[in-house]
N, C-alpha and C positions, 0 to 999 in steps of 0.2 A: 560522291563517296558512298553513298547507301547502295546503290547498284552495282558498285564492286564489291562491295561486303557480301550480298547478298549473291554473287557469282562466286566469290571463293567460297562462303558458307556450302554452297550446294554443289561446287566442285570436290571438296574435301569431302563433304559426307557421302558423296557417291563413289567417291575413290575410295576410303574405307570400306564400303559394303561391300565392292566389286572385288577388293583383295580380301576382304575377311572370309567369304569361304574357300577358297583354296589353303588360306593360311591357316584357319581350322582344321580342314583335311591334313594337312600338312602334320601340323601340330599332334593330330591323333597318330598318324603313320607312325610318327617317330617316338611315341609314347610320352607324349610330355603332360602328363596328367596331375592334377593339383594334388598335394598332399595335405591333409586337414591336421590342424593341431590338436592333440589327443584333450587337452583341456577344454576345448570348444565345446560348443551344442552338440551333443552325441548323435541326433540326428543329421549332422553336416557330414559324419564319417560314411554315412549310406548316399546320401542323396548328391553330394559334391566331389566325393573323391575323384571319379575317374573323369571329370571334365578337364578339357584342354585348358593350360595355363601359359604365361607368357603372352597373352593377348594384347598386350599393349602396344606390340608391335603393330597391332592393327591399326591403330589410329597414330602412333608415331611415326610410320614411315609416310603416309599420306601428308602429314604435317611437316615434315621435314623436306620432303620431295618438292611439295608446291610452294614452302617457304623460299626453299633456295632457287626454282625457277622464277618466281616474283624477282627477287632481289637480282638475280643475273639479266632480268630484263630491265627492271627499275634501280639501275644501280644508287639513284638517289634517295633510296630505302635504306641503304647499308649505313648502318648506324654504331656507334660504340653500345648504346641502350639494346639494340636488338641482337650485336652479336654476344652481348654477355648472356640474355635472356637462351638464345638459343644454345650456346655452349653448357650452360648451367644445367638445361635440361638435357641434353644429351649426355653430359658427364653422370649425372644422378640417373640417367635412365641406363646407362651402362652398368652402375654399381647394381641398381634393381635387377639386371639381366644376370650379373654375376650372382646375387642372393638367387633367384630362381632357380639357377642353371645347379648350384649346391646343393640346393634343397633335394632336386631330382636326382643328382647324381648319388647323394646319400641316402634317397627313398625315407628322407625326414623332413619336417618342415622347420628345421634350422637351417639357415644359410651362412652368408657372413654375419661376423656378429655388430652388433648395436653400436660398437664403439667404433669400429672399422666407419659404418656406416656415417656417425657424427664427426669421425675425423675428416672425411670426404667434405661433407656440409659445411664445416668450421675452415676448410682452405678457400672452399669458394665465396663464405663471407668475407672471409680477409681479402680476397680479391675485388669485391663488389665494395668494401668498406675503403680500401685504397684508392681503386679508382673515382669513388664518387666522394666519400667523405675522409680521406685521410688528412685533410687539416684538423680535424674535430680530435675530443679526446676518447678513451679507448672504451668509454663507457657506451659510446656510439656503436661502436664494435660489438659488444656484449648485445644491441637492440637489433643489430643485422642479423647476427646469428641467431639469436631468439624467432626474427621472422623467418627468415629463410630455413632453418632446422625445425622450426615449430610448423611451416606449411608442410614441408616434406613428409614430416611423420605423422602430422594430423590426418592428410588425405592418406597417407598408407592405413593409417588406423581406419578408417571411414570403410576401406574398403573389404568389406564383409559378408554382404548379401549382394544377390543378383541385382544388378541394375543400381545399386546405392550409390558407389563412389563416381561413376558416370553421369547418373543424373542431378548430385550434389556440385558435382565439379562444372558441370553445362551451367548449372545456375548461378555459380560464382564467378564464371567467366562470364557470362554476358554482363553482370553488373561491372565486372573491370574493365570490360569492353567499352561499356558505355562512358565511363568514368574518362578511360586514355584518350577516347575520341573526343571529347569535350574539352580534353587538356591540350589537343591538338597532336597527340601522339599517333601519328597515322601508322609508322612503322609498328608500334607496339600493338595498335589496334588490329591491323592487318593479320598480326602473328596469332592472335586472341581470337579472331572471326575463325582462320584457318584449324584451330584445335577445336574449336567449338563443333564445326561441321564434322570433322574426323570423330570426335567424340559421339555426336547423334548417330552416325554411322557405326561407329561400336557398341553404341546402345542397344541399337537395333537387333545384335548379336546376343549382347550381354543381358537382356530382359529376362525375366522369368519364364521358364526354367532356362538358365543360362545356356548357351552354346559353348560358350569361352570364357574364362577369367581373364582380368589384365596383368595378375600378379603384379608384384614388386617392380617389374620393369615399369608397367603402367602407373601405377599410383604413387609410387614415389618421383616420377618424370612430371606428372600433373602437378603436385605438390611445390616441386622445383621451378615448374614454369609460373606457375601464379606467385610463388613466393618472390620471384626474381624480378615477374613485371609488376610487382608492387615495391619491391625496394628502390630499383632504377627509374621510376617515375616517381618517387617521393611519396608512396601512396599506401606505406604498411599499415598506419592504423585503419583506414578502411577495409583489412582483410578481419577485422573484429565483427562486422556486418557482413561483408562479401562470404565469409567463411566461416560463417557461425557455426554450422553443423560441424565440420571436421574441428573446431574449436572446443566445442562440447564434447566430441569423443574423445578428445587427447585430455581434457579436462576429470571425465569420469574415471580414466587409466590412472592419471595422476592421483586423484581423491581415493581409489581404491587400493593402490599401492599403499600410501600413507597412513590409511584408517587400518591396516592388516598390520604393518610393521609397528606403528602406534600401541594399538589395542595388544599386541603380541608382548611387546617392552613394558607396558604399565600395567595392563591389567590381566597380562596371560592369558589372554583370548583371542580367537580369529574372528574378529568383528569385520563385517563387509558392508560398506554402505548400499551396492549395488549386486544383483545375482550374479552378474557377470560383466566385466567389460571386454571391449568398448561399449558403449551406450547400447547401439542396436541390439548385443546380444541380453542387454538386461530385459528389453522388453518381448525377445523371442523369448525367454524363459516365463516372463507373464504370461504368456499363452498367446502372444500376437501374430498373425500370420506375416509372414515374408514379405508379403507382397505391401500390405498395410504398411507395414513399418517403413518400407522405402517411399511408399507414396505420402505419410507424413512426415519423413525427414526432407522429402523434395520439395513438398508444399512448405515447410517453415522456412527452409533457404532460400525459395523464390519469393515469400513474403520479406523476407528481410532484405533480399537484393531490390525488391521495390523500394523499401524505405530509403535505401541507399541512395537509390537513383531519385529520390524525391527529396532527398537532403542536398545531393548535388544541384538538382534544379533550383534549390532556395537560395543558393549561393550566389 
């Protein structure tokens, strides 16, 4: 299978790079440029504003085309697990695309509401729960929702610096692919490898200084893919190590919001734990270079992924 994985990885990588350049040109021509949130780091307003967004299509199109082609040729790989993962990724990608589209139409960094995103994520979580653990109590549904919605939104929060979300996602997926292969889930492993290759190709275009951003189209879809892969294979807990950077990004936001609200309520002061969240912005305001933050976060995720692989091998 190793030769098959390498072939699929290289095919998706080359596909995404070849498709990337004309897609970036198309996005530029139609004026699909990123709108930067006003409360974010001030230098982003100058350095990132005119960069094309919705670049998630650069790695999603190869992923779905190659995956569909493989399934058409090898129908034995068509399983409920893979269908659920593909549909969950596609639906969340569409919601992300709608979010990006509305931001561009309104010329503001606000698209669809967070509640709508959570509603879509809840519906998918309920479907996964009914298909796999319908005989369990309702608490398991809460667990499924926390894993799926948490994955979608934490990877979305991680997307804030050139190459950050893509590089961290590649490290996360490598660990997950290794785990899935060790469990003989070859259908899910193949999808993971294809997505890894497509993301590596995208990273070539998204590295600093980025020629394109993935947008919510891409970051939400990555989270959906990783969350659903973990859930249908029964490996939700592994995301605590295979997605440690996105988890920390999400925790930083939660802690920041909680500290602000509690300090205002009880102390009548605005006390913040971090200079800005998500976590990568905190280090930006400390004076770290963008490329240094991306390298450090990727290194942390890669090390944790290796630790997870060692844990798998020890069992």
